[in-house]
Each structure stands twice: as structure tokens, then as C-alpha cells.
N, C-alpha and C positions, 0 to 999 in steps of 0.2 A: 289529451293532456300529456305533456312531456315532463318526466321527472328528471331532475338534475342528479348526477351521480355524486357530486360533492359540492359543498358551498365554500366560497372563498372566505377565509377568516382574516388574513392579513397579507398585504402585498407591499414589498419593499423593492429597492433596486437590486438587492442581492438574491432574493428568493420570494416565493409565494407559498403561503401555508393554506391548505384546504382541509376541511373536515369531511370525512367519508360518512355515509349513512350509518355505518357501524359505530361511529363515534371516534374512530381512530383518525390520526392526523397524517397528512403527507406533506412533504416539503419539496418544492421544485425550484431548480435554478432558472435563471433567465434563458438559458440555452435549452430549456424543456427537458432537463435531465433530473431524475429523482435524486434527492440527497438522503443518504441512509447512515445508519450507525451512530457513532458518538457525535458527529457533526449535527445530525438531525436532532438528537436529544438536547444538545447545547442550545440550538436555535429555539426549540419548543420551551425550554426552561426560561430563556431570556424573554420570550413572548408571554410568559406567565400561564401557559396552557397546560403544562404538566408539572408534577412534583416528583422528585426522585428520592427514594428512601435509600439511605446508606446503611449497609450491613454492619452490625457491630462486630468488632474483632473478637476472636475467641479469647477467653480469659487466659492471662499469662501463666496462672498457676497450673492449669491443665497441661500446658506445653512444657513446663519446667519440672514436672514430677520426676523424681529419680526412679530409675528402673529397679525393681526388686531383684535381689541376687539370691 
């Protein structure tokens, strides 16, 4: 019995998305090069496979406190 390393989730003309056995995703270009970084995150969000949480900005009051003299 042969186990597959990853299953194909989606294939388009621009890229192929596969899911590894660990549950993480990989994105490969048609030239068989891995796509990483922000471009990979953008592709996975558009495909609806991941959700990204946006960090809340620090309260403006804390940054604007006057220094004690």
C-alpha cells in the first residue's frame, strides 16, 4: 500500500494547492516552484482555506501619555 504525501485540493492555470498530511497547505506554480510568503497567504484566503486574524492596534491613549517630569 502506497501512502500519498499530500492530496490535491485545488488546481488552476496559475497554481496547484495541496494539503499535507499535517494539515498545512502548499501552493505550487505551473513551473513546479513553491509559492511562499504573502502571495501564498493571499491565494489560500481567496480559496477559502484559511482565515487570517488581524492584530488590533495598540490603544492611542497609551502611546500619547505625557512623560512625568
